[in-house]
C-alpha positions in Angstrom: -0.1 -0.2 0.0 1.1 3.8 -0.6 -0.2 5.9 1.8 -0.2 9.7 0.5 0.6 10.9 4.1 4.1 9.4 4.2 5.0 11.3 1.6 3.5 14.1 2.9 5.7 13.6 5.7 8.8 12.1 4.1 12.4 13.8 5.0 12.5 16.3 2.5 16.2 14.8 2.2 15.6 11.5 1.0 11.9 13.5 -1.1 14.5 14.7 -3.2 16.3 11.3 -4.1 12.4 9.8 -4.2 11.5 12.8 -6.7 14.8 12.4 -8.6 14.8 8.3 -9.3 10.9 9.2 -9.8 12.6 10.9 -13.1 15.2 8.1 -13.7 12.2 5.6 -14.7 11.9 4.4 -11.1 8.7 3.6 -9.7 7.2 3.5 -6.0 6.1 0.2 -4.6 4.5 0.6 -0.6 5.2 2.8 2.5 5.7 2.3 5.4 6.0 4.3 9.2 7.0 2.8 13.1 10.0 1.1 11.5 12.8 1.0 12.2 11.3 3.7 14.9 7.5 4.8 16.3 8.5 7.9 14.2 10.2 6.2 10.9 8.9 6.4 7.8 10.0 3.9 4.8 9.5 4.4 1.1 9.6 1.2 -0.7 11.1 1.5 -4.5 10.3 -1.4 -6.5 13.6 -1.5 -8.7 17.8 -0.3 -8.2 18.2 2.1 -7.3 19.8 4.2 -10.6 21.6 6.8 -9.4 24.3 7.9 -7.0 22.9 10.7 -4.4 25.7 11.9 -1.9 23.9 14.5 0.9 25.4 15.4 4.5 23.2 13.8 6.8 22.1 11.1 4.5 23.9 7.2 4.9 23.9 5.1 1.7 23.7 1.5 3.0 24.3 -2.2 1.3 21.6 -4.3 3.0 21.9 -7.0 -0.1 19.3 -9.2 2.1 16.7 -10.8 -0.7 14.5 -10.8 2.9 14.4 -7.3 3.3 15.9 -5.3 0.5 18.4 -4.7 -1.5 19.7 -1.1 -0.8 19.1 2.2 1.1 19.6 6.2 1.6 18.9 6.3 5.8 18.4 9.8 6.9 20.0 10.7 10.2 18.1 13.1 11.1 14.3 11.8 10.4 15.5 7.5 11.3 13.5 8.4 8.2 15.0 5.5 4.8 14.0 5.2 1.0 15.1 1.7 0.5 15.1 -0.5 -3.2 13.7 -3.8 -4.1 15.4 -5.9 -6.1 13.9 -6.8 -9.0 
């Protein structure tokens, strides 16, 4: 499920990456909240990231776990995550 409320409350820095990914043809698979913290929001992309992004408070992580997802950008300020699934 994709929640507009999650997208509206999503980290501004990660929203910039999300918008860039959508322009490159990636799509949102789902959104969620309450993880990894009570205030956390996670947005999942259907495909691996198409670009590389560098921002001060944002950390790129290779998760590479088929039970979870391929990789993510983590916002240390908000605790929000933008994750990419396997294709």
